Structures are given as C-alpha cells and as structure tokens.
C-alpha positions in Angstrom: 172.9 -111.7 -42.9 172.2 -110.8 -39.3 169.6 -112.7 -37.3 167.4 -109.6 -37.2 167.5 -109.3 -41.0 166.5 -112.9 -41.3 163.6 -112.3 -38.9 162.6 -109.3 -40.9 162.5 -111.3 -44.2 160.5 -114.0 -42.5 157.9 -111.5 -41.3 157.7 -109.9 -44.7 157.0 -113.3 -46.4 154.5 -114.3 -43.7 152.7 -111.0 -44.2 152.5 -111.6 -48.0 151.4 -115.2 -47.6 148.6 -114.2 -45.1 147.4 -111.5 -47.5 147.1 -113.9 -50.4 145.5 -116.7 -48.4 142.9 -114.5 -46.8 142.0 -113.0 -50.2 141.8 -116.5 -51.7 139.5 -117.7 -48.9 136.7 -115.5 -50.1 137.8 -112.9 -52.6 134.3 -111.5 -52.9 133.9 -110.5 -49.3 134.8 -106.9 -48.5 136.5 -107.7 -45.2 138.9 -110.1 -47.0 139.6 -107.6 -49.7 140.4 -104.9 -47.1 142.6 -107.3 -45.2 144.6 -107.8 -48.4 144.9 -104.0 -48.6 146.2 -103.9 -45.0 148.7 -106.6 -46.1 149.9 -104.6 -49.0 150.3 -101.5 -46.8 152.3 -103.6 -44.4 154.5 -105.0 -47.2 155.3 -101.5 -48.5 156.1 -100.4 -44.9 158.4 -103.3 -44.3 160.1 -102.7 -47.7 160.8 -99.1 -46.6 162.3 -100.4 -43.3 164.5 -102.7 -45.3 165.8 -99.8 -47.2 166.7 -98.1 -43.9 168.5 -101.1 -42.6 170.5 -101.6 -45.8 171.2 -98.0 -46.6 174.8 -97.2 -47.5 174.5 -93.4 -47.4 172.5 -90.8 -45.4 170.3 -89.7 -48.3 169.0 -93.2 -48.9 168.4 -93.8 -45.2 166.6 -90.5 -44.9 164.3 -91.3 -47.8 163.6 -94.7 -46.4 162.6 -93.2 -43.0 160.3 -90.7 -44.7 158.6 -93.4 -46.8 158.2 -95.7 -43.8 156.7 -93.0 -41.7 154.4 -91.8 -44.5 153.1 -95.4 -45.0 152.8 -96.1 -41.3 150.0 -93.6 -40.9 147.8 -95.7 -43.2 148.1 -98.8 -41.0 145.5 -97.6 -38.4 143.4 -96.3 -41.4 143.4 -99.8 -42.8 142.2 -101.2 -39.5 139.4 -98.6 -39.6 138.4 -99.8 -43.0 138.3 -103.3 -41.7 136.1 -102.1 -38.9 133.6 -100.5 -41.4 133.6 -103.7 -43.5 132.4 -105.6 -40.4 129.8 -103.0 -39.5 128.5 -102.9 -43.1 129.1 -106.4 -44.5 126.9 -106.0 -47.6 128.7 -102.8 -48.8 131.4 -102.9 -51.4 134.9 -101.7 -50.6 134.4 -98.5 -52.7 131.5 -97.5 -50.4 133.6 -98.4 -47.3 136.4 -96.1 -48.5 133.8 -93.3 -49.1 132.6 -93.7 -45.5 136.2 -93.2 -44.3 137.0 -90.3 -46.6 137.7 -87.7 -43.9 140.1 -90.1 -42.1 141.9 -90.9 -45.4 142.3 -87.2 -46.3 143.8 -86.6 -42.9 146.2 -89.5 -43.4 147.2 -88.1 -46.8 147.9 -84.7 -45.2 150.1 -86.3 -42.5 151.8 -88.5 -45.1 152.7 -85.3 -47.1 154.0 -83.7 -44.0 156.5 -86.6 -43.6 158.3 -85.4 -46.8 158.7 -81.9 -45.6 162.1 -80.4 -44.6 160.9 -80.0 -41.1 160.4 -83.7 -40.5 164.0 -85.0 -40.6 166.9 -82.6 -40.1 169.6 -85.2 -40.7 170.4 -88.9 -40.5 173.5 -90.2 -38.7 174.8 -93.5 -40.2 176.2 -96.1 -37.9 180.0 -96.6 -37.7 182.0 -99.7 -36.8 181.6 -99.0 -33.0 177.8 -98.3 -32.9 174.5 -100.0 -33.7 173.6 -101.0 -37.2 170.4 -98.8 -37.2 170.6 -95.3 -38.7 169.8 -92.5 -36.2 167.5 -89.7 -37.6 167.4 -86.3 -36.0 163.7 -85.2 -36.2 162.3 -81.8 -36.5 159.1 -80.4 -35.1 157.0 -82.0 -37.8 157.7 -85.5 -36.2 156.0 -84.4 -33.0 152.9 -83.4 -35.1 153.0 -86.8 -36.8 153.3 -88.5 -33.4 150.4 -86.6 -31.9 148.1 -87.2 -34.9 149.1 -90.9 -34.9 148.3 -91.4 -31.2 145.1 -89.5 -31.7 144.0 -91.8 -34.5 144.9 -94.8 -32.3 142.8 -93.6 -29.3 139.9 -92.6 -31.5 139.8 -96.0 -33.3 140.0 -97.9 -30.0 137.1 -95.8 -28.7 135.2 -96.6 -31.9 135.9 -100.3 -31.5 134.6 -100.3 -27.9 131.5 -98.4 -28.9 130.7 -100.6 -31.9 131.1 -103.8 -30.1 128.1 -103.1 -27.9 125.8 -103.0 -31.0 127.2 -106.2 -32.6 126.3 -109.8 -32.1 127.8 -113.2 -33.2 130.6 -113.3 -35.6 130.5 -109.6 -36.3 131.4 -109.0 -32.6 134.1 -111.7 -32.5 135.7 -110.4 -35.7 135.8 -106.9 -34.2 137.3 -108.4 -31.1 140.2 -109.9 -33.0 140.8 -106.7 -34.9 140.8 -104.8 -31.7 143.2 -107.3 -30.0 145.6 -107.4 -33.0 145.5 -103.6 -33.3 146.0 -103.0 -29.6 148.9 -105.4 -29.3 150.6 -104.0 -32.4 150.2 -100.5 -31.2 151.3 -101.3 -27.7 154.5 -102.7 -29.1 155.1 -100.2 -32.0 154.0 -97.1 -30.1 155.7 -97.9 -26.9 159.0 -99.0 -28.3 158.9 -97.0 -31.6 157.5 -93.6 -30.9 157.6 -93.0 -27.2 161.0 -94.5 -26.5 162.4 -92.6 -29.5 161.1 -89.3 -28.1 162.2 -90.0 -24.5 165.7 -91.4 -25.2 166.4 -89.8 -28.5 167.5 -93.2 -29.9 165.9 -95.3 -32.7 167.6 -98.5 -31.8 164.4 -100.2 -30.6 162.3 -99.1 -33.5 163.1 -101.8 -36.2 162.5 -104.8 -34.0 159.5 -103.3 -32.3 157.8 -102.3 -35.6 158.5 -105.6 -37.2 157.1 -107.5 -34.3 154.0 -105.3 -34.1 153.2 -105.9 -37.8 153.6 -109.7 -37.3 151.2 -109.5 -34.3 148.7 -107.4 -36.2 148.6 -109.5 -39.4 148.5 -112.9 -37.6 145.7 -112.0 -35.1 143.5 -110.1 -37.6 143.9 -112.8 -40.3 142.7 -115.5 -37.8 139.7 -113.4 -36.9 138.8 -112.5 -40.5 139.4 -115.8 -42.4 139.4 -118.8 -40.0 136.4 -121.0 -40.7 135.9 -122.4 -37.2 137.1 -119.8 -34.7 137.8 -119.9 -31.0 136.5 -117.2 -28.7 138.8 -114.5 -27.4 138.4 -115.6 -23.8 139.2 -119.3 -24.8 142.4 -118.2 -26.5 143.5 -116.1 -23.5 142.7 -119.0 -21.2 144.9 -121.4 -23.4 147.7 -118.8 -23.6 147.7 -118.4 -19.8 147.6 -122.2 -19.2 150.5 -122.9 -21.5 152.5 -120.0 -20.2 152.0 -121.2 -16.6 152.9 -124.8 -17.8 156.1 -123.5 -19.5 157.2 -121.6 -16.4 156.5 -124.5 -14.1 158.4 -127.0 -16.2 161.4 -124.6 -16.6 161.5 -124.1 -12.8 161.2 -127.8 -12.2 163.9 -128.7 -14.7 166.5 -126.2 -13.3 165.6 -127.0 -9.7 166.2 -130.7 -10.2 169.2 -130.1 -12.4 171.1 -127.9 -9.9 169.9 -129.8 -6.9 171.1 -133.1 -8.2 174.4 -131.6 -9.4 175.0 -130.1 -6.0 174.2 -133.5 -4.4 176.6 -135.4 -6.7 179.3 -132.8 -6.0 178.8 -133.3 -2.3 179.2 -137.1 -2.8 182.3 -136.5 -5.0 180.7 -138.2 -8.0 181.3 -137.0 -11.6 178.2 -138.4 -13.3 177.4 -135.4 -15.4 174.6 -137.0 -17.4 172.6 -138.0 -14.3 171.2 -134.5 -13.5 170.1 -133.9 -17.0 168.4 -137.3 -17.2 166.6 -136.8 -13.8 165.5 -133.3 -14.9 164.1 -134.6 -18.2 162.3 -137.5 -16.5 160.7 -135.1 -13.9 159.5 -132.8 -16.7 158.1 -135.8 -18.8 156.2 -137.4 -15.9 154.8 -134.1 -14.4 153.7 -132.6 -17.7 150.3 -134.3 -18.1 149.0 -133.8 -14.5 150.4 -130.2 -14.3 148.7 -129.4 -17.6 145.3 -130.5 -16.3 145.6 -128.5 -13.0 146.9 -125.4 -14.8 144.0 -125.5 -17.2 141.7 -125.3 -14.2 143.7 -122.4 -12.8 143.5 -120.5 -16.1 139.7 -121.3 -16.2 139.4 -119.6 -12.8 141.5 -116.6 -13.9 139.6 -116.1 -17.3 135.9 -116.8 -17.2 134.2 -117.8 -20.4 130.6 -118.0 -21.4 131.1 -121.1 -23.6 129.7 -124.5 -22.7 131.4 -126.7 -20.1 132.2 -129.6 -22.5 133.1 -132.2 -19.8 130.0 -131.4 -17.8 127.8 -131.5 -20.9 129.2 -134.9 -22.0 128.6 -136.3 -18.5 125.0 -135.2 -18.3 124.3 -136.3 -21.9 125.7 -139.7 -21.1 123.4 -140.1 -18.2 120.4 -139.1 -20.4 121.5 -141.6 -23.2 122.0 -144.5 -20.7 118.4 -144.1 -19.4 116.7 -145.8 -22.3 113.3 -144.1 -22.9 110.9 -143.2 -25.6 112.0 -141.1 -28.6 110.0 -138.1 -27.5 111.3 -138.1 -23.9 114.9 -138.6 -25.2 114.6 -135.6 -27.6 113.0 -133.5 -24.9 115.8 -134.1 -22.3 118.6 -133.8 -24.8 117.4 -130.4 -26.3 116.7 -129.1 -22.8 120.3 -130.0 -21.8 121.8 -128.3 -24.8 119.6 -125.2 -24.5 120.8 -124.9 -20.8 124.5 -125.3 -21.4 124.6 -123.3 -24.6 122.1 -120.6 -24.0 120.4 -121.1 -27.4 117.2 -119.4 -28.2 115.9 -122.4 -30.0 116.9 -126.0 -30.8 115.0 -128.1 -33.3 115.5 -131.8 -34.1 114.8 -133.0 -37.7 114.7 -136.7 -38.4 114.8 -138.4 -41.8 111.6 -139.4 -43.7 111.3 -140.6 -47.3 112.5 -137.5 -49.1 113.5 -135.0 -46.4 114.3 -134.3 -42.8 111.2 -133.2 -41.1 110.7 -131.5 -37.7 110.4 -134.1 -35.0 110.9 -132.0 -31.9 109.4 -129.8 -30.8 106.2 -131.0 -32.6 104.8 -128.2 -34.8 101.2 -127.1 -34.3 98.6 -129.3 -36.2 98.0 -126.5 -38.7 101.7 -126.2 -39.7 104.1 -128.5 -41.4 107.1 -127.6 -39.4 110.7 -127.1 -40.6 112.1 -129.3 -43.3 115.4 -129.9 -45.1 115.3 -131.8 -48.3 117.7 -134.8 -48.8 119.0 -133.1 -52.0 119.6 -129.7 -50.4 123.1 -128.2 -50.1 122.9 -128.4 -46.3 122.5 -132.1 -46.4 125.2 -132.5 -49.0 127.7 -130.5 -47.0 126.9 -132.2 -43.8 127.4 -135.7 -45.4 130.6 -134.6 -47.2 132.4 -132.8 -44.3 131.0 -134.7 -41.3 131.2 -131.5 -39.2 128.7 -128.8 -38.2 127.6 -126.1 -40.6 127.8 -122.6 -39.2 126.1 -119.9 -41.2 128.7 -117.3 -40.3 131.6 -119.6 -41.0 130.2 -120.3 -44.5 130.1 -116.6 -45.2 133.8 -116.5 -44.5 134.7 -119.4 -47.0 134.9 -119.5 -50.8 131.5 -118.7 -52.2 130.6 -121.9 -54.2 127.0 -122.7 -55.4 126.6 -125.2 -52.5 127.8 -122.7 -49.9 125.5 -119.9 -51.2 122.5 -122.3 -51.2 123.4 -123.6 -47.7 123.6 -120.0 -46.4 120.2 -119.2 -47.9 118.6 -122.3 -46.4 120.0 -121.6 -42.9 118.8 -118.0 -43.1 115.3 -119.3 -44.0 115.4 -121.7 -41.1 116.6 -118.9 -38.7 119.5 -121.2 -37.8 123.1 -120.4 -36.8 124.5 -123.9 -36.7 123.2 -127.2 -38.2 124.7 -130.4 -36.8 124.3 -133.8 -38.5 123.1 -136.8 -36.6 125.1 -139.8 -37.9 124.4 -143.5 -37.2 126.8 -146.0 -38.8 128.2 -143.2 -41.1 124.6 -142.4 -42.4 122.9 -139.1 -41.8 119.7 -139.8 -40.0 118.9 -136.4 -38.7 119.8 -132.7 -38.3 119.8 -130.6 -35.2 119.3 -126.9 -35.8 120.6 -124.3 -33.3 119.3 -120.8 -33.3 121.3 -117.8 -32.1 122.5 -117.6 -28.5 120.7 -115.4 -26.1 123.8 -113.5 -25.1 124.8 -112.8 -28.7 128.0 -115.0 -28.5 129.1 -117.4 -31.3 129.3 -121.2 -31.4 133.0 -121.5 -31.4 135.2 -124.3 -32.6 135.2 -126.1 -29.2 131.4 -126.0 -28.9 130.9 -127.2 -32.5 133.3 -130.1 -32.0 131.5 -131.1 -28.8 128.0 -130.8 -30.5 129.1 -133.1 -33.3 130.2 -135.7 -30.7 127.0 -135.3 -28.7 124.8 -135.6 -31.8 126.6 -138.8 -32.9 125.9 -140.2 -29.4 122.4 -139.0 -29.7 122.0 -141.0 -32.9 122.8 -144.2 -31.0 120.4 -143.2 -28.2 117.7 -142.6 -30.8 118.2 -146.1 -32.2 118.0 -147.6 -28.7 114.8 -145.6 -28.1 113.4 -146.9 -31.3 114.1 -150.5 -30.4 112.7 -149.9 -26.9 109.5 -148.4 -28.4 109.2 -151.4 -30.7 109.6 -153.8 -27.8 107.0 -152.0 -25.8 104.6 -152.0 -28.7 105.2 -155.8 -29.3 104.6 -156.4 -25.6 101.3 -154.4 -25.7 100.3 -156.3 -28.8 101.0 -159.7 -27.2 99.1 -158.7 -24.1 96.1 -157.7 -26.2 96.2 -161.0 -28.2 
C-alpha cells in the first residue's frame, strides 16, 4: 500500500472516531448530532474517493468520481446546518433541516446533475508510466457544478461573518471555529481540487488536497463543537505562530552549526564526523527554552488577544495577598483586579456558612438576602469533585447528567458564566461567581486555569485576613479591659 493510501485510511478512521466521540459527548445537543451528520457525509465522500484510487476499470473510476462529486456538494450544506444549530441552540435537528430546505433542494439538484452524461465524458486510467490517479475528462456540467459550489462557499462565508456580529460568548467562538475549519478546508480543496483541475486539466492534486481538507475541517470543527474547556481563536493562532517560529529558528540554528562545524573540521583536516551533530544538538537543546519565551512575546505582538494577561494578573494579585488586611478590603481589591483584567460585568464572592455559601462581597442591600449556593447543590458537588471552574457554556457541551442539568439551571438563576471554587487545605470554603464579559468574549481555558490558581491563593489570603482580624479584635479587647 502506498504512503498516500495509508494516509487516506488514517484520515478516514480519524473522521469516524471524531464523529462518534462528538456524538457521545452530548448526543442530545443538536450541534453534536449535526456534526455527526457531517462526519457521515465525509465518510461517504472518502469512501467514494477510495473507489477512485483503487479502480481497475474506467467504468468503476467514473462512477466513483460521480459519487464523490455528488456527495461533496453536501459538505458545505452540513456546515450550514451546523451554523443554524448554533444560531438556534434550542431547536431540534428536524427544524434546523426545515430552515435549510432551499439550500438542501439546490444541493440535491446539483447532486443529480453529477450523474448526467454531460458531467464526465470519459475517464483515462493510469498506465505504468503515469500517475496512479485516474484522469476524468469533464463536460460542461462540471463547470456548472464548480460555479454553484463556489457560490455556496462564498454565501456561507458571508453568512458566517454576518451572524458573528450578533452572537456572544460560546456561540460566537463555536461559529469562529466552524468558519476557520470551513475556510481552511475550502482553501485547500477548492484551490488544489477545483481551480487547479480547471486551469491545468490535471486531477493529480485532487486526492491529496481533498483528503487534507476533510482532515482540517473535521479536526477544527470538532474542537470548537465538543471541547469542554476551549481556547480562543486568537490564542490558538498565537501559539501556532510561536511554535512555527521556534521550529524555523531551531532548524536554521541546527543546520548552521552543523555545516559550519563540518567546514571548520575539514579545514583542520579532522575526520570527527560525530562532533558537528553533537554540537548542533547541544545548541538546539540549550537555546530552546530562552528562544521559546522570546518568540512567545513576538507572537503576542503579532496577534493581539483580549484575554487576561496571566503573568501580570498573578503578580498584582500576589502584591494584594501579601498586604495582609481586613477581609472586606481583601475582597474589594481582589474583585476589582479581576474585573479590570477580565472585563467582567460582575464578580460576586460567596463564603461558607452553616448550610450554604452566602454572598460576602459585594454586600447585598439590607432588604435583600443576596446570592446563595446550598452546600448540597450540584454546583458545590461538581466543584468539590473536579477541583476546576464550572463554566455554564462548557456544561452545555458535555453529557447531560442530572448534576450537569441542575448546575446549568443554578448558574442561569445566578446570572453566572463561570463559578470558581475557593479551596483551603483541599476544603471548599467559598465560590467566586463571574458574570459575562463586557465584550461578549468567553472565559477560555487559560483564563479558567489562572482563575483557579488565583482563587486558591485567595483562600490563603482570606485565612490570613481572618487571623489578622482576630488579632486586631483581641488587641482592642485587651485595651478596653
């Protein structure tokens, strides 16, 4: 089996595995169901391409090409269904399909056109001196298919851009990932599959381009649809740029030292062949860590993000925690810092009492009881069990158990996007509730991890503040006596 065929089989298996895993993550969610539909469409499309690659006669190859093209038109339609599932998260898939009925009818018409006699005139099988990909000779119907396909692509990209303006939070980030996966897949598939085929009259780039485009589409969209704790698009691009620059730098450094030391040894008439490789490896090993830090800063300048500056927030929080003060002053300074670096609309601190966590900061009006979370609530149970923040939108994307459903309901009642546990000596002593961000962005994985660390440090500072307050009270009591 050729390397390309092995790669083809791997992509097929990855696509099936992603479809099953995304569906199992939350099989009741419409977006997960429609992603599985996209995975099935991609599997049929890959199977048709496999028929083309392994065809032993012209009729089999021609039928495989017709099926592959007829199925390909439903891939952008599947992305459109995913888009509708994000726009209307409470609707069932049958209603989503009804909303896209005109597009699906157009896809059916184009699909039927692919089986007409005007689509493929003949197929030329490869011989021993040519490539292993069958070469179809297309008729005028292929140009119609190409025009309609590109029209669907452009219209969907315009729809993605228009819808993004009206979405907030996880709906926006999910649409961003679908747009990114869809754009990369179409950039690869359309450029190398359709346009190159028309310009050059050769189909040799089509199989590899199409297979790679499907892999990009399924991987990126599955991450955006099903990942529980997601990174923002800008953060991912920044990491990609940083590691790309790091890879290029290390390769250049390795080959420069390798050839430079080899040239020097040749000039000295020495035959120590292992020395250049050892020197190059040592140079790469010792320069990797400092280069990574500097290139991360470079990528941060190239790609600006609106997420919190974790290092700066940690430093400022440390200064606040070291300045031992009263509990009220500590909570005030800590919440002000988080509101500034995160851009949150509201931050509420709940501390433990006898049977619940009650609002400690800001203090509710005298006529109100303030926010409360019972010790027996699902929010408390999940925080103690997982020791990580609870994000309402992330819970929606996970398997819908009774605890998850109850936690979502409680967080919605509290108008909270993220609840972070405050742990002292592995015991939950408080909960910090974060409302939505003012700019509509999400609390991504990096921010949630940083918030959990900060809240654990906040627990130690609260205990120090309690001891400080007791000491002050004892001092006042002694002075009075």
